[in-house]
N, C-alpha and C positions, 0 to 999 in steps of 0.2 A: 352158756354155762349161768348157773345161779350164783352170784356171787355173796350175798347175804339176804336174810329177811329184812324187808322194807321198815325204816322206822318213823318215828313221829314226824320227823325233820325231812326224811324224803316225800311222805306224801303230801308237806305242805310245799316242797321245791315245787311238785310235778303240778299241784293246785294253783301255785303263781305262775308257772309257763302257760298253763291253759287259760287262766284267767287274762292274760297279759296279750291273747291271740288277736283279739278284736281291735285292739288299740292297736297293734303292730300292724295289721292288714291298713288300718285308717291313715297310718303316719306313712307306710310305704306308698300309696295312692297317693298322698299330697306330693310325696318326694318326685314320685314319676310324672304327676302332674305338671311340676315344677319344672322339669326336666323336657317337658314337650311329648313325652312317650305315650304313643298311642296303646294303651294295654291298662288291663283291668286285675288287678290284684285280687286272689279270690282266697288264698289260704296261707296261713304261717304256722310254722312248726319249729320248736325251740328242742334241742338235744336236753337231755335232763341237767346236763352241768351248765345248761346256759352259753356254752360258748361257740355253738353254731346254730345258725337259724336257716331255714330253707323257706323261701317265698315261692307258691305257685302262682303263675298268671295267665290270661288267656290274652290273646291279640290275632288280627287277623293275618297280619305278615311277622317277618322275623325283624326282633326289636334290637337295637345297639344299647345293650344295658349296662357297658362298663362302666359308665361313671356313677350311673346309679346304685352298684354295689359299691361303690366307694362312699357316697351319700348313704347308704345303710349301715355300714359300716362303721362309720363314724355315729351315728345316730345310736346304734342296738351295741355298740363296743362288742363286736363277735364275729363271727368266721359266718359270710354270707354267701348263699347258694340261692341261684336264681332258678326256676323251673318252669318251661312253656308248656303248657298242657292244652288238650282241646277242649272243647265246650261238652261234649259228652264228658268227658273228665271231671268236668267242674259240675255238673249234677249229679255223677255217682260220687261226689266229694260232700255236697251239700243236704243232697236228699230231697223229697217232698214228698207229695200226693200227686198221683198221675191221674188221668182222665178216669180210672177205675175206682179211683175211690184209695186204693191202696198206695203204700209207699212204693217208690220207682224201683222197679227190680234190678237197676243198674247199682244201687245203692242196697237194697235189702239183700242179695243173696248171689248176685253175677260176679263172677272173677273177671270175665272177659267179656267184651263189646259182642252182642250178636251181630252177625252180618244180614242186613234187614235192605231191601228193594223195592221200589215202587210196583214191581212186578207180583210180589208178593201179595199186595194190595188189590191188583187187577183179580189174581186168582181167587180170591175170597170175595168179591166183589162189593168190595168196600168203595164209600165215596173217596175220590180222588182229591177232595179238599183238602189242602197241607194243615189247616188247622185242627182237622179230625184225626188225622193219622201221624202226628207229629207229637213228640213227648216234650217235656219241660226244657228239653235242651235244643228244643228248632228241629231234630234232626226226626227221622221215621221212628217211631216207636218199635223198642225191643221185641216186644209181644209179637209183631206181625210175622215173627216166624215160628212161632210155638206149634201151630194150627198148620202152616202152609204145606205139610207134605200131606198131611191128611186130605186136605182140599185137592192137590195134584191128583192122589189115588183116586179119589171121587169123581175125579173129573175126566178120567180117562174112558174113550168111547162116545163120550158126551160131545155134541155139536156147539159151534160157537154161537154166539147172537149174529144174525145176517148171513148163516150159512142156509144152504137148500136141505131138505132130507126126504125122504122118501116113506108116505104113509099110505094108507089103505086106501086113501082117499085121492091119492096123487102127491106132486111134488108140494111141498110146504117151505114156508121162510120163517128160520126161528128168530124170534123177536125177544124172549125173556127164557133164561135158565135157572133154574134153582137147583143147586147142585146139592144140598144138605137133603132135598127131599127128591132127589132123582129124578126132575120134572122138566120139561121144556112147555114151553108155550110156542105155537105154529100160525101162522097165517095161510090159506089158500087163496089167491087170487080169482075169484069169478067175473068173467067178463059176457056181458050181455052180447046178444048176436050185432045189434045195433052199435054195439061199443058204447052206449052213453050209462051213466048212472053206475060204474061197476060196483060189485060189492065185496067185501074181504070176509073170509068165515073165519073166525077166529078160535082155534083149538087149543085146550090144555092136554097135553099129551103125556105119558109117561114110559118108562123105559125099566123093565126088571130082567135082571140076571142076563143082558145081551141080547135079549128078544125085541122084534121091532118095535116101533113105536105104535100105541094102540090112544085112539082118542077117546078123552074123557067125557067133554061134552062139548056142544057146538053155540058159540054165541055170535049173533049178526051183527055187524054195524056198518054203516055207513062210511064210505072214505070221502 
């Protein structure tokens, strides 16, 4: 419910709470370090009247912060709540720019974290280098799941790399798949009678509406 319209004093009180946030985080981290706690304080939020302070932190393991709560209560003279959050929550809270140059999705508009997996990167033919498919939080980027369903639908009926397919020139081995263009590249192995200096025929093949594969061009290459 709306109690009343904010006054100039109310606005000043809100600004004071916001301005002391960074200093409160620094002091809380100092107290945690003094206790030898392996935790990182990432945010501090004060109730409007200042009677309650909530500190969010990240840690690899569970932390016994009972003594730290007493230290914080003595320091800030208010009721203290400590809340452990995940590393993705930290990124959502702080924000930043992703590899695409835009604000992180989790900070910009997402309410819940998207489920992502390394299989999504494989479906889209992306590099599996962790530095290229990980966000600022160090976890897999949320945007991996945006086009995953489209890639799965386009991939239906297409062979995988290493799979053998039948063409008008015989059996061929798939060595490259272009899902977006609906094309594959195959190799036919041609062995000479004496078994020396075999050659491979490299084909660029394509498929349309479920029709058989047809070769676009032939390129000869020595093995």
